[in-house]
N, C-alpha and C positions, 0 to 999 in steps of 0.2 A: 550661187555665183552672184556677186553684186553687180547691179546694172550701172554701166558707165553713163555719165551724164555729159551734156554739152554745156560748156561755160561760154556765155555771150559777153564780150567785153566791148562796150561802146566807148569810143575815144573821141574827145573833142579838145580842140586847142584854143587858147586865148593868147592875145598878143600876136606879133607877126614874126616872120623869119627873115626880116630885112635888117640891114645895118647902115641905113642912111640917116639923114638929118631928121626925118619925120617918123622914124621907126619907134617901136615900143622899147622900153628898157628891159622888160621881162618877156619871157616866152614860157608857156607851160602846156602840158597835156594832162587831161584827167580821164581816168578809166572808171566807168560805171559798170560793175560786174553783176550779172544775174544769171541764174539758171532758169528763170521763168520770165522771159521778155514779154510774153503775152499778158501775164498778170500785172507786171509793172506798168506796161503801156496802157492797160485798161483804166487805171486810175486817172491818168492825164486825159484820156479820151473822154471820160465822163465829165471832167472839168471843162473840156472844150465845148461839149454840148450844153452844159449849164451856162457858160458865158454866151453862147449863141442864143439860147432862149432868153437871156437877159438883155439882148440887143447889142452886145459887144461885138466889135469887129477885130478885136485884138486876139486872134485865134491861133497864131503861130507862136509857139512858146520859145522865143529866142530872147534871152535875158537882156541883151543890149537894146533891143527894140521895144520890149514890152513896157507898158505903163507901170507906175509904182503899184497900182491896185492889182493888176494882173500878176505882177511879179510876186506880190505877197501871197496871192491865192495859189500860185504854182509852188512856191516854197512850202506852204502849208500842206498841199497835197502830196508833195514829195515826202514830207515828214510823216505822212500817214502810211507809207509803205512799210513792209516788214524791214527790219534792220538790214541795210544794204552794205556791201563792201565797196569802198571808193578809194582810189589812190591818185594823187596828183604829183607829177614830177615837174619841177620848175627850175629855171636858171635866171641869173642876171646875165643878160646877153653880152655885157661888156667883157665878161670873162671867157667868151667863146673863142677858141683858137681859130685862126684863119682857115684851117683845114675843114672846119665845120660851118663856115659862114656861107652856106648855100642851103636852100630848102631840102633837097634830098638827103644831104649829109647830116644836117641838124635833126631832121625828123627821123632819120635812120638811127641816130644816136639815142633819141628818146624811145623809139620803138624797141630797140635792143634792151634798154634798161627796164622798160615795162614788161617785156617778155620774161626777163630774169626775175622780176618781182612776182609775177603771176606763177611762175614755175616754183618759186620758193614757198608761196602760200598754198598752192593746190597740187604740187607735184606728187604728194603721197596720198591724195584722195582719189575717189572714183570718177575722175574726169577723163572722158574718152577723147575729147577734142576741145580746143579753145579757138573760138572764132573772134578775131580782132577786126572790129568794124570801124574804119576811119572815115571821117568826113572827106568829101572830094575836093580837097584844097590844092592838090598838085596838078600841074599840067601833065599831058600825056608823057612827055619826055622826062619830066621830074619824077613821075610815078614809076616809070621803068627803072630809073636810076635808084630810086628808093627801094623797090622790090629786089633789085640785084644786091643791095647792101643788106637788107633785113633778113632775107631767106637763110643765108648761112648762119646768122646769129641765132635764129629761132630753131634751126635744125639741130643745133648742138645741145638743146635743152631736153629735159625729160618728157615734157608734154608734147602732144601733137598740136601744131598751130596752123590756122588757115587765115589769110589776110584778105579782107574785102574792103571795097570803097563804096560808100553809100551816103548820099547827102543827108546831113543831120536834120534838115527841115522835113524830110520824108519819113522820119522815124521818131516816135515819141520817147523812146529810150535814149536816143541821141540827144534829144532836147533836155532830158534829165541830166545827162553828162554835161551839156552846155551850161546848165545852171550852176553845177558845182565848179566847173572850169572858170566861168565868168566871175563867180564869187571870190575865188582865190586871187584872180587877176586884179579885182577891185581892191583887195587888201594890199597886195604887193605894189601895184602900180600907182594907186591913188590913196592908200592909207585908210580905206573904208572897210572896216572889219565886221560890220553888223550882219552882212549876208553869210559870211563864214560861220559866225556865231549861231545864226538861226539854223543852218543846215548841219551843224555839228552836234546838236542836242540829242539826236537819235541814232545817226548812222556811224558806222565804223569807217571813218575817213582819216587817212593819214597823208602827209605831204613830205616830199623828199627834194631837197636842194641838191641837184646833181653836181653842181660846181662848188659845194660847200668847202672843199679843201683848196680851192683855187686862191691864188694870191696875185695873179697877174691880170691886168686889164689890157685886152688886145684891141678894144674898140672904145672910143671916147664917149659913146652914148649919143642919144638924140639931142637936137638943139631945141631948147625950150624957150619960147618967147615970153 
């Protein structure tokens, strides 16, 4: 009898779920998938101690906040991991129907799409359970609305899913997801593709535009000065 494994899926978002004058144009979620979270975290933990010994105080691996030097070291260390599976779902928020222009509804739409992708990739393998680990970006009320929306969507899939909320800063695997997510956001929002290029050399990373068939703009977009 084959042993069923647990698949850990660390999810991180980039951009925002707002639709005001100062909002981002894009929003995306990236899934970093691993069967060995302790092993993948160990590589970044070693880097943290190396930086500490070198006198650095840049010890929280959050791509937006890290220095260029730390950012390069983190990307290099991620590229030393065994080939990982990474999936990014993104949208141009201007094509978001008003029905989904709230954080619980938009995040629920993304989570449902991510669940379907995971089910398609691992549905026929020896996966006993999939743990979806989200960063704690929702308020209590929003989280309740999100869970109410996502549970029926996941229940209809072949795999067994469990949803957890855990701050990305408290988990090194979440910080790996953050780097992939931030890199794609930099490419889409700012036209900076060098980080995506660096992280695509080794890992199986694909991206999906969820509104690729859309033709209608429901939101005019942010106001740029």
